[in-house]
N, CA, C and O atoms as a MOPAC input file, in Angstrom:
PM7 MOZYME 1SCF
protein

 N      0.85300 1    -1.17800 1     0.00000 1
 C      0.00000 1     0.00000 1     0.00000 1
 C      0.89100 1     1.23100 1     0.00000 1
 O      1.74000 1     1.39600 1     0.87600 1
 N      0.69800 1     2.07000 1    -0.96300 1
 C      1.47400 1     3.29000 1    -1.05200 1
 C      0.97400 1     4.35900 1    -0.11100 1
 O     -0.11300 1     4.25200 1     0.45700 1
 N      1.77600 1     5.38600 1     0.04600 1
 C      1.40300 1     6.47300 1     0.94800 1
 C      0.14900 1     7.20500 1     0.48400 1
 O     -0.61900 1     7.69500 1     1.31100 1
 N     -0.06800 1     7.28400 1    -0.82000 1
 C     -1.20800 1     8.03300 1    -1.31900 1
 C     -2.53900 1     7.34000 1    -0.99600 1
 O     -3.57700 1     8.00200 1    -0.96100 1
 N     -2.52900 1     6.03000 1    -0.76300 1
 C     -3.75100 1     5.29300 1    -0.46700 1
 C     -4.02700 1     5.18900 1     1.03100 1
 O     -5.11200 1     4.76000 1     1.42200 1
 N     -3.08000 1     5.56900 1     1.86700 1
 C     -3.26200 1     5.46900 1     3.31200 1
 C     -4.21800 1     6.54900 1     3.79200 1
 O     -4.21500 1     7.67300 1     3.29000 1
 N     -5.04000 1     6.18600 1     4.77700 1
 C     -5.92300 1     7.15900 1     5.39800 1
 C     -5.50000 1     7.32100 1     6.84400 1
 O     -4.88100 1     6.42300 1     7.41700 1
 N     -5.82500 1     8.44900 1     7.43300 1
 C     -5.51800 1     8.69000 1     8.83900 1
 C     -6.54900 1     7.99500 1     9.71000 1
 O     -7.51600 1     8.61900 1    10.14800 1
 N     -6.35300 1     6.73500 1     9.96000 1
 C     -7.26400 1     5.95600 1    10.78400 1
 C     -6.50600 1     5.44300 1    11.99200 1
 O     -5.90400 1     4.37000 1    11.96000 1
 N     -6.54600 1     6.21200 1    13.03500 1
 C     -5.82900 1     5.86700 1    14.25500 1
 C     -6.64500 1     4.85800 1    15.02700 1
 O     -7.80500 1     5.11900 1    15.34300 1
 N     -6.06500 1     3.70400 1    15.34300 1
 C     -6.71600 1     2.71400 1    16.18000 1
 C     -7.54100 1     1.68800 1    15.42800 1
 O     -7.95400 1     0.70400 1    16.04100 1
 N     -7.81100 1     1.85300 1    14.13100 1
 C     -8.57500 1     0.87700 1    13.37400 1
 C     -7.60900 1     0.09600 1    12.50500 1
 O     -6.89000 1     0.66500 1    11.68400 1
 N     -7.60400 1    -1.21500 1    12.69700 1
 C     -6.71800 1    -2.05600 1    11.91000 1
 C     -7.44300 1    -2.55400 1    10.66600 1
 O     -6.97700 1    -2.35900 1     9.54400 1
 N     -8.60800 1    -3.20900 1    10.88100 1
 C     -9.33100 1    -3.75300 1     9.74900 1
 C    -10.76000 1    -4.04300 1    10.17400 1
 O    -10.99100 1    -4.46000 1    11.30900 1
 N    -11.70400 1    -3.83500 1     9.30500 1
 C    -13.09700 1    -4.16000 1     9.58800 1
 C    -13.65600 1    -4.95400 1     8.41600 1
 O    -13.46200 1    -4.58100 1     7.26000 1
 N    -14.36000 1    -6.06500 1     8.71800 1
 C    -14.95600 1    -6.90000 1     7.67000 1
 C    -16.35100 1    -6.42900 1     7.29900 1
 O    -16.94000 1    -6.94000 1     6.34700 1
 N    -16.88800 1    -5.46600 1     8.03200 1
 C    -18.22100 1    -4.94300 1     7.76300 1
 C    -18.15000 1    -3.98700 1     6.57400 1
 O    -17.45900 1    -2.97100 1     6.64300 1
 N    -18.86500 1    -4.30300 1     5.47000 1
 C    -18.78700 1    -3.41500 1     4.29800 1
 C    -19.47100 1    -2.06400 1     4.53500 1
 O    -19.17800 1    -1.09300 1     3.83800 1
 N    -20.38000 1    -1.99900 1     5.51100 1
 C    -21.07400 1    -0.74800 1     5.79500 1
 C    -20.43400 1     0.04300 1     6.92500 1
 O    -21.00100 1     1.03500 1     7.38400 1
 N    -19.25400 1    -0.38500 1     7.38200 1
 C    -18.59800 1     0.27900 1     8.49900 1
 C    -18.15200 1     1.67000 1     8.09200 1
 O    -17.49500 1     1.85000 1     7.06700 1
 N    -18.51300 1     2.64700 1     8.90400 1
 C    -18.11000 1     4.03100 1     8.64800 1
 C    -17.20600 1     4.47300 1     9.78700 1
 O    -17.63400 1     4.51300 1    10.94100 1
 N    -15.99200 1     4.79700 1     9.48000 1
 C    -15.02500 1     5.22100 1    10.49000 1
 C    -15.23700 1     6.69600 1    10.75900 1
 O    -15.03000 1     7.52300 1     9.87100 1
 N    -15.65100 1     7.03900 1    11.98000 1
 C    -15.86200 1     8.45100 1    12.32200 1
 C    -15.07000 1     8.79600 1    13.57100 1
 O    -15.59900 1     8.80000 1    14.68300 1
 N    -13.82700 1     9.07700 1    13.37100 1
 C    -12.92600 1     9.44900 1    14.45800 1
 C    -12.96000 1    10.95200 1    14.62700 1
 O    -12.66000 1    11.69300 1    13.69100 1
 N    -13.32600 1    11.41100 1    15.82200 1
 C    -13.39600 1    12.83600 1    16.10900 1
 C    -12.08000 1    13.27500 1    16.72300 1
 O    -11.89700 1    13.15700 1    17.93500 1
 N    -11.17200 1    13.77300 1    15.92000 1
 C     -9.86600 1    14.17100 1    16.42000 1
 C     -9.91600 1    15.49600 1    17.16600 1
 O     -9.06700 1    15.73900 1    18.02400 1
 N    -10.86400 1    16.34600 1    16.87500 1
 C    -10.93000 1    17.67100 1    17.46100 1
 C    -11.54000 1    17.71200 1    18.86100 1
 O    -11.58700 1    18.77700 1    19.47600 1
 N    -12.00800 1    16.57000 1    19.37800 1
 C    -12.62300 1    16.58100 1    20.69500 1
 C    -11.58400 1    16.86200 1    21.77000 1
 O    -10.47500 1    16.32900 1    21.73300 1
 N    -11.95200 1    17.69700 1    22.71700 1
 C    -11.05300 1    17.96600 1    23.83100 1
 C    -11.86900 1    18.03200 1    25.10900 1
 O    -13.03500 1    18.42800 1    25.11500 1
 N    -11.22900 1    17.64000 1    26.16700 1
 C    -11.88700 1    17.62700 1    27.45500 1
 C    -11.97600 1    19.04700 1    27.99300 1
 O    -11.00000 1    19.79600 1    27.95400 1
 N    -13.14600 1    19.41200 1    28.49300 1
 C    -13.31800 1    20.75300 1    29.02200 1
 C    -12.78200 1    20.83300 1    30.43600 1
 O    -12.90700 1    19.88800 1    31.21500 1
 N    -12.19600 1    21.94600 1    30.75400 1
 C    -11.62200 1    22.14700 1    32.07300 1
 C    -12.67600 1    22.72600 1    33.01100 1
 O    -13.41500 1    23.64200 1    32.64900 1
 N    -12.73100 1    22.17800 1    34.21500 1
 C    -13.60900 1    22.73700 1    35.23400 1
 C    -13.01200 1    24.04300 1    35.74600 1
 O    -11.79500 1    24.22100 1    35.69600 1
 N    -13.83700 1    24.95200 1    36.23400 1
 C    -13.29500 1    26.16300 1    36.85800 1
 C    -12.44300 1    25.79600 1    38.07500 1
 O    -12.63700 1    24.74300 1    38.68200 1
 N    -11.50300 1    26.66900 1    38.42400 1
 C    -10.56700 1    26.38400 1    39.51400 1
 C    -11.27100 1    26.06700 1    40.82300 1
 O    -10.84100 1    25.17600 1    41.55500 1
 N    -12.35200 1    26.78600 1    41.12900 1
 C    -13.01000 1    26.58000 1    42.42100 1
 C    -13.81200 1    25.28100 1    42.47100 1
 O    -14.25500 1    24.88500 1    43.54900 1
 N    -14.01200 1    24.60300 1    41.33100 1
 C    -14.72300 1    23.32900 1    41.32000 1
 C    -13.79400 1    22.13100 1    41.23100 1
 O    -14.24800 1    20.99400 1    41.35600 1
 N    -12.51000 1    22.35900 1    41.01700 1
 C    -11.54400 1    21.26400 1    40.93800 1
 C    -11.33500 1    20.65900 1    42.32300 1
 O    -11.13600 1    21.39200 1    43.29200 1
 N    -11.37700 1    19.33500 1    42.42600 1
 C    -11.13700 1    18.65400 1    43.69700 1
 C     -9.74500 1    18.03000 1    43.64900 1
 O     -9.58400 1    16.86200 1    43.29500 1
 N     -8.75100 1    18.82600 1    44.00800 1
 C     -7.36800 1    18.37400 1    43.95500 1
 C     -6.95800 1    17.77400 1    45.29100 1
 O     -7.36000 1    18.26300 1    46.34600 1
 N     -6.16400 1    16.72200 1    45.24600 1
 C     -5.61000 1    16.07600 1    46.43500 1
 C     -4.09200 1    16.10700 1    46.33600 1
 O     -3.51500 1    15.76900 1    45.30200 1
 N     -3.46100 1    16.51500 1    47.42200 1
 C     -2.00700 1    16.64700 1    47.46500 1
 C     -1.48800 1    15.69400 1    48.52700 1
 O     -1.89500 1    15.77500 1    49.68700 1
 N     -0.59400 1    14.79000 1    48.14300 1
 C     -0.03600 1    13.87300 1    49.12600 1
 C      1.40600 1    13.50800 1    48.80000 1
 O      1.89100 1    13.74200 1    47.69300 1
 N      2.07700 1    12.93200 1    49.78900 1
 C      3.48300 1    12.53400 1    49.67000 1
 C      3.53100 1    11.06300 1    49.27500 1
 O      2.76200 1    10.25100 1    49.78900 1
 N      4.42700 1    10.72800 1    48.37100 1
 C      4.55800 1     9.33900 1    47.91900 1
 C      6.02100 1     8.93200 1    47.93600 1
 O      6.89400 1     9.71200 1    47.55700 1
 N      6.28700 1     7.70600 1    48.37900 1
 C      7.63800 1     7.15600 1    48.37600 1
 C      7.71000 1     5.83200 1    47.62800 1
 O      8.79800 1     5.28200 1    47.45700 1
 N      6.59300 1     5.32000 1    47.18800 1
 C      6.53700 1     3.99100 1    46.58300 1
 C      7.24600 1     3.96600 1    45.24300 1
 O      7.05400 1     4.84800 1    44.40600 1
 N      8.06200 1     2.95500 1    45.05100 1
 C      8.81100 1     2.70800 1    43.81900 1
 C      9.68600 1     3.87700 1    43.40800 1
 O      9.90600 1     4.11800 1    42.22100 1
 N     10.18400 1     4.60100 1    44.40400 1
 C     11.07800 1     5.73300 1    44.13600 1
 C     12.34200 1     5.63400 1    44.98100 1
 O     13.01800 1     6.63400 1    45.22200 1
 N     12.65400 1     4.42300 1    45.42600 1
 C     13.86300 1     4.15000 1    46.21800 1
 C     13.92600 1     5.01100 1    47.47100 1
 O     15.00400 1     5.46600 1    47.85100 1
 N     12.78400 1     5.24200 1    48.12000 1
 C     12.73600 1     5.99000 1    49.36300 1
 C     12.70400 1     7.49100 1    49.21400 1
 O     12.54300 1     8.20300 1    50.20500 1
 N     12.85100 1     7.99100 1    48.00900 1
 C     12.80300 1     9.44400 1    47.78800 1
 C     11.35100 1     9.92400 1    47.84600 1
 O     10.44600 1     9.26300 1    47.33800 1
 N     11.15200 1    11.05600 1    48.45900 1
 C      9.81000 1    11.61100 1    48.57600 1
 C      9.47100 1    12.47400 1    47.37100 1
 O     10.30500 1    13.22800 1    46.86900 1
 N      8.23900 1    12.34800 1    46.92200 1
 C      7.70500 1    13.24300 1    45.89900 1
 C      6.32700 1    13.69300 1    46.35700 1
 O      5.66300 1    12.99900 1    47.12800 1
 N      5.90400 1    14.84500 1    45.88600 1
 C      4.57800 1    15.36500 1    46.17900 1
 C      3.72200 1    15.14000 1    44.95100 1
 O      4.07200 1    15.59000 1    43.86100 1
 N      2.59800 1    14.44500 1    45.11200 1
 C      1.69200 1    14.14500 1    44.00800 1
 C      0.44100 1    15.00500 1    44.11500 1
 O     -0.12000 1    15.16200 1    45.19900 1
 N      0.00900 1    15.55400 1    43.00000 1
 C     -1.23100 1    16.30900 1    42.92500 1
 C     -2.12900 1    15.54800 1    41.95400 1
 O     -1.78600 1    15.38700 1    40.78300 1
 N     -3.28100 1    15.07800 1    42.44200 1
 C     -4.20100 1    14.30000 1    41.61700 1
 C     -5.57700 1    14.94600 1    41.61600 1
 O     -5.86000 1    15.83800 1    42.41600 1
 N     -6.43400 1    14.48300 1    40.70200 1
 C     -7.81500 1    14.92600 1    40.66700 1
 C     -8.10000 1    16.05600 1    39.70100 1
 O     -9.21300 1    16.58300 1    39.70200 1
 N     -7.14400 1    16.45100 1    38.87900 1
 C     -7.35500 1    17.54900 1    37.93800 1
 C     -8.23400 1    17.07400 1    36.78500 1
 O     -7.98900 1    16.01800 1    36.20200 1
 N     -9.25800 1    17.85900 1    36.46000 1
 C    -10.14700 1    17.55400 1    35.33900 1
 C     -9.96900 1    18.64500 1    34.30400 1
 O    -10.27000 1    19.81200 1    34.55200 1
 N     -9.47100 1    18.24700 1    33.12900 1
 C     -9.27400 1    19.22400 1    32.06700 1
 C     -8.24800 1    18.73500 1    31.07300 1
 O     -7.72800 1    17.62700 1    31.19900 1
 N     -7.95700 1    19.55400 1    30.08800 1
 C     -6.99100 1    19.15700 1    29.06400 1
 C     -5.56500 1    19.06000 1    29.61400 1
 O     -5.22000 1    19.68500 1    30.61700 1
 N     -4.77000 1    18.27500 1    28.94200 1
 C     -3.38600 1    18.02700 1    29.35100 1
 C     -2.56400 1    19.31700 1    29.36900 1
 O     -1.66700 1    19.46900 1    30.19800 1
 N     -2.86300 1    20.24200 1    28.46300 1
 C     -2.12000 1    21.50600 1    28.40900 1
 C     -2.29900 1    22.32700 1    29.68700 1
 O     -1.33600 1    22.89200 1    30.20600 1
 N     -3.53500 1    22.39100 1    30.19400 1
 C     -3.77500 1    23.12800 1    31.43200 1
 C     -3.05600 1    22.48400 1    32.60700 1
 O     -2.54100 1    23.17500 1    33.48700 1
 N     -3.02400 1    21.15300 1    32.61500 1
 C     -2.32400 1    20.43000 1    33.67500 1
 C     -0.82600 1    20.70200 1    33.60800 1
 O     -0.18100 1    20.88600 1    34.64000 1
 N     -0.27300 1    20.72800 1    32.40600 1
 C      1.15800 1    21.02200 1    32.25100 1
 C      1.48400 1    22.44000 1    32.69500 1
 O      2.51900 1    22.67300 1    33.31900 1
 N      0.60200 1    23.39500 1    32.37700 1
 C      0.82200 1    24.77500 1    32.80400 1
 C      0.80200 1    24.89300 1    34.32400 1
 O      1.62700 1    25.59900 1    34.90400 1
 N     -0.13600 1    24.20500 1    34.97200 1
 C     -0.21200 1    24.22300 1    36.42800 1
 C      1.03000 1    23.57700 1    37.03100 1
 O      1.57400 1    24.07800 1    38.01500 1
 N      1.48000 1    22.47200 1    36.45100 1
 C      2.69400 1    21.80600 1    36.93300 1
 C      3.91300 1    22.69600 1    36.79900 1
 O      4.75500 1    22.74400 1    37.69600 1
 N      4.01000 1    23.39600 1    35.69100 1
 C      5.14400 1    24.30200 1    35.47800 1
 C      5.13400 1    25.43500 1    36.49800 1
 O      6.18100 1    25.82100 1    37.01900 1
 N      3.94300 1    25.96700 1    36.78000 1
 C      3.81800 1    27.03600 1    37.77200 1
 C      4.26600 1    26.55100 1    39.15400 1
 O      5.02200 1    27.23800 1    39.84100 1
 N      3.79500 1    25.36300 1    39.55900 1
 C      4.14200 1    24.83700 1    40.88100 1
 C      5.63300 1    24.52400 1    40.99400 1
 O      6.25000 1    24.78400 1    42.02700 1
 N      6.20500 1    23.96800 1    39.93500 1
 C      7.64100 1    23.65300 1    39.96800 1
 C      8.48100 1    24.91100 1    40.08700 1
 O      9.47500 1    24.93200 1    40.81300 1
 N      8.08700 1    25.96200 1    39.37500 1
 C      8.87600 1    27.19400 1    39.43000 1
 C      8.74600 1    27.87900 1    40.79200 1
 O      9.72300 1    28.43000 1    41.30100 1
 N      7.55400 1    27.85000 1    41.38200 1
 C      7.35600 1    28.47500 1    42.69600 1
 C      8.08800 1    27.72000 1    43.80800 1
 O      8.56100 1    28.32900 1    44.76700 1
 N      8.17900 1    26.39500 1    43.67700 1
 C      8.87600 1    25.60400 1    44.70300 1
 C     10.37400 1    25.50700 1    44.42100 1
 O     11.14700 1    25.14200 1    45.30600 1
 N     10.78300 1    25.82700 1    43.21100 1
 C     12.20300 1    25.78500 1    42.86700 1
 C     12.75700 1    24.38200 1    42.75400 1
 O     13.92600 1    24.14900 1    43.06300 1
 N     11.93200 1    23.44300 1    42.31300 1
 C     12.35600 1    22.05200 1    42.18900 1
 C     11.92800 1    21.50800 1    40.84300 1
 O     11.25100 1    22.18500 1    40.06900 1
 N     12.32700 1    20.28400 1    40.57600 1
 C     11.95500 1    19.61000 1    39.33900 1
 C     10.70100 1    18.79100 1    39.53500 1
 O     10.14400 1    18.72100 1    40.63000 1
 N     10.26900 1    18.17500 1    38.45600 1
 C      9.09900 1    17.33200 1    38.50900 1
 C      8.60600 1    17.05100 1    37.10900 1
 O      9.26000 1    17.38800 1    36.12200 1
 N      7.43200 1    16.42400 1    37.03500 1
 C      6.87000 1    16.10000 1    35.73000 1
 C      5.35600 1    15.99900 1    35.83100 1
 O      4.77300 1    16.03400 1    36.91400 1
 N      4.74000 1    15.87100 1    34.65500 1
 C      3.29900 1    15.67000 1    34.57200 1
 C      3.09100 1    14.38200 1    33.79200 1
 O      3.42000 1    14.30800 1    32.60800 1
 N      2.54000 1    13.35900 1    34.46100 1
 C      2.31800 1    12.06200 1    33.83000 1
 C      0.97800 1    11.50400 1    34.26500 1
 O      0.59700 1    11.63400 1    35.42800 1
 N      0.26600 1    10.88800 1    33.34800 1
 C     -0.96100 1    10.14500 1    33.63800 1
 C     -1.97600 1    10.95400 1    34.43700 1
 O     -2.64000 1    10.40500 1    35.31600 1
 N     -2.10600 1    12.22800 1    34.15300 1
 C     -3.07600 1    13.05300 1    34.85000 1
 C     -2.65200 1    13.46600 1    36.24600 1
 O     -3.47900 1    13.95900 1    37.01300 1
 N     -1.38300 1    13.27800 1    36.60100 1
 C     -0.86000 1    13.65600 1    37.91100 1
 C      0.30500 1    14.61500 1    37.74100 1
 O      1.03400 1    14.55900 1    36.75000 1
 N      0.46700 1    15.48600 1    38.70800 1
 C      1.64200 1    16.35200 1    38.75000 1
 C      2.56500 1    15.78300 1    39.80700 1
 O      2.14800 1    15.56100 1    40.94400 1
 N      3.81100 1    15.54600 1    39.44500 1
 C      4.80700 1    14.99500 1    40.36600 1
 C      5.84200 1    16.07600 1    40.62400 1
 O      6.50300 1    16.54900 1    39.70000 1
 N      5.98000 1    16.46600 1    41.89200 1
 C      6.96100 1    17.47700 1    42.30100 1
 C      7.98900 1    16.78200 1    43.18900 1
 O      7.62200 1    16.08000 1    44.13100 1
 N      9.25300 1    16.97100 1    42.89600 1
 C     10.30300 1    16.32300 1    43.67900 1
 C     10.39100 1    16.93000 1    45.07000 1
 O     10.41400 1    18.15100 1    45.22900 1
 N     10.43800 1    16.06300 1    46.07100 1
 C     10.60100 1    16.52100 1    47.44200 1
 C      9.27900 1    16.65500 1    48.17000 1
 O      8.20600 1    16.50600 1    47.58400 1
 N      9.37900 1    16.94400 1    49.47800 1
 C      8.20900 1    17.07600 1    50.33000 1
 C      7.81100 1    18.55800 1    50.39600 1
 O      8.33300 1    19.30900 1    51.22000 1
 N      6.88800 1    18.96900 1    49.52800 1
 C      6.43100 1    20.35600 1    49.45000 1
 C      4.91500 1    20.43200 1    49.58000 1
 O      4.29100 1    21.33000 1    49.01500 1
 N      4.32100 1    19.50700 1    50.31300 1
 C      2.86600 1    19.40200 1    50.38100 1
 C      2.21200 1    20.67500 1    50.91400 1
 O      1.26700 1    21.18300 1    50.31000 1
 N      2.70500 1    21.19500 1    52.04100 1
 C      2.08800 1    22.38900 1    52.63500 1
 C      2.21300 1    23.59900 1    51.72100 1
 O      1.25600 1    24.35700 1    51.56400 1
 N      3.36500 1    23.78500 1    51.12600 1
 C      3.60800 1    24.92000 1    50.23600 1
 C      2.71600 1    24.83700 1    48.99500 1
 O      2.18200 1    25.84900 1    48.53900 1
 N      2.55800 1    23.63200 1    48.45600 1
 C      1.75300 1    23.46300 1    47.24500 1
 C      0.28300 1    23.70700 1    47.52900 1
 O     -0.41600 1    24.29300 1    46.70300 1
 N     -0.20100 1    23.26400 1    48.68900 1
 C     -1.59800 1    23.52200 1    49.05200 1
 C     -1.83600 1    25.02900 1    49.14400 1
 O     -2.86200 1    25.52200 1    48.67400 1
 N     -0.89900 1    25.76200 1    49.74500 1
 C     -1.02100 1    27.22500 1    49.82400 1
 C     -1.03000 1    27.85700 1    48.43600 1
 O     -1.84800 1    28.73400 1    48.15600 1
 N     -0.11400 1    27.40900 1    47.55700 1
 C     -0.03300 1    27.96800 1    46.21000 1
 C     -1.31000 1    27.69600 1    45.41900 1
 O     -1.79200 1    28.56700 1    44.69400 1
 N     -1.85100 1    26.50200 1    45.55600 1
 C     -3.07400 1    26.16900 1    44.82500 1
 C     -4.26200 1    26.99900 1    45.30800 1
 O     -5.08800 1    27.43900 1    44.50900 1
 N     -4.33700 1    27.20700 1    46.61200 1
 C     -5.44500 1    28.00900 1    47.14000 1
 C     -5.31700 1    29.46800 1    46.70800 1
 O     -6.32400 1    30.12400 1    46.44100 1
 N     -4.07900 1    29.98300 1    46.63600 1
 C     -3.86200 1    31.34600 1    46.14700 1
 C     -4.26900 1    31.47000 1    44.68100 1
 O     -4.78700 1    32.50300 1    44.25500 1
 N     -4.03400 1    30.42800 1    43.93000 1
 C     -4.33700 1    30.44100 1    42.49700 1
 C     -5.82900 1    30.26400 1    42.21700 1
 O     -6.26500 1    30.44200 1    41.08000 1
 N     -6.62700 1    29.91100 1    43.24700 1
 C     -8.06900 1    29.80700 1    43.06400 1
 C     -8.62200 1    28.40900 1    43.21800 1
 O     -9.83400 1    28.22100 1    43.12100 1
 N     -7.77700 1    27.42500 1    43.45500 1
 C     -8.22600 1    26.05200 1    43.65100 1
 C     -8.61900 1    25.89000 1    45.12000 1
 O     -7.85200 1    25.34800 1    45.91600 1
 N     -9.82100 1    26.36300 1    45.47700 1
 C    -10.23900 1    26.42200 1    46.87300 1
 C    -10.62600 1    25.05700 1    47.44100 1
 O    -10.67000 1    24.89400 1    48.66100 1
 N    -10.90500 1    24.08300 1    46.59100 1
 C    -11.30800 1    22.76500 1    47.04100 1
 C    -10.12100 1    21.80400 1    47.10400 1
 O    -10.27800 1    20.61700 1    46.81800 1
 N     -8.94500 1    22.29600 1    47.47000 1
 C     -7.72400 1    21.50500 1    47.54800 1
 C     -7.52600 1    21.02800 1    48.98200 1
 O     -7.69700 1    21.79200 1    49.93200 1
 N     -7.16400 1    19.75100 1    49.12700 1
 C     -6.95700 1    19.19500 1    50.46300 1
 C     -5.70100 1    18.35600 1    50.49500 1
 O     -5.27000 1    17.79800 1    49.48600 1
 N     -5.11500 1    18.28200 1    51.70400 1
 C     -4.00600 1    17.35600 1    51.93100 1
 C     -4.60200 1    15.96700 1    52.06400 1
 O     -5.68900 1    15.79000 1    52.61400 1
 N     -3.88300 1    14.99800 1    51.55900 1
 C     -4.36100 1    13.62400 1    51.63500 1
 C     -3.21900 1    12.75300 1    52.15200 1
 O     -2.04800 1    13.08900 1    51.97300 1
 N     -3.55500 1    11.64600 1    52.78700 1
 C     -2.54100 1    10.73300 1    53.30400 1
 C     -2.12600 1    11.12800 1    54.71000 1
 O     -2.75200 1    11.97800 1    55.34200 1
 N     -1.05300 1    10.49400 1    55.19300 1
 C     -0.62800 1    10.67600 1    56.57700 1
 C      0.24300 1    11.79100 1    56.82600 1
 O      0.64800 1    12.01600 1    57.96600 1

């Protein structure tokens, strides 16, 4: 099959149904909840990190871009590294109290500490 005959069909390998209509909506995006309706949980995690502590922020509802922007803001304010993976923000080190304060200042009023 040459390149000119290929179609952009992500996730469909083959269908035996002659009436099958492939309707992939690529433009769909998840809508972000307002900051005051987000139920964020902030907790410390050490599992599978060789005993190193990280601060996890979970519960964000919205597009990946907004989550990355929030993660970048928190990392810069805490002065540490981290990443955004699988709908979670991972901040290196134990910064739970500081992050809860930063989130509440930013408008995420429904933010709580979680865990021990």
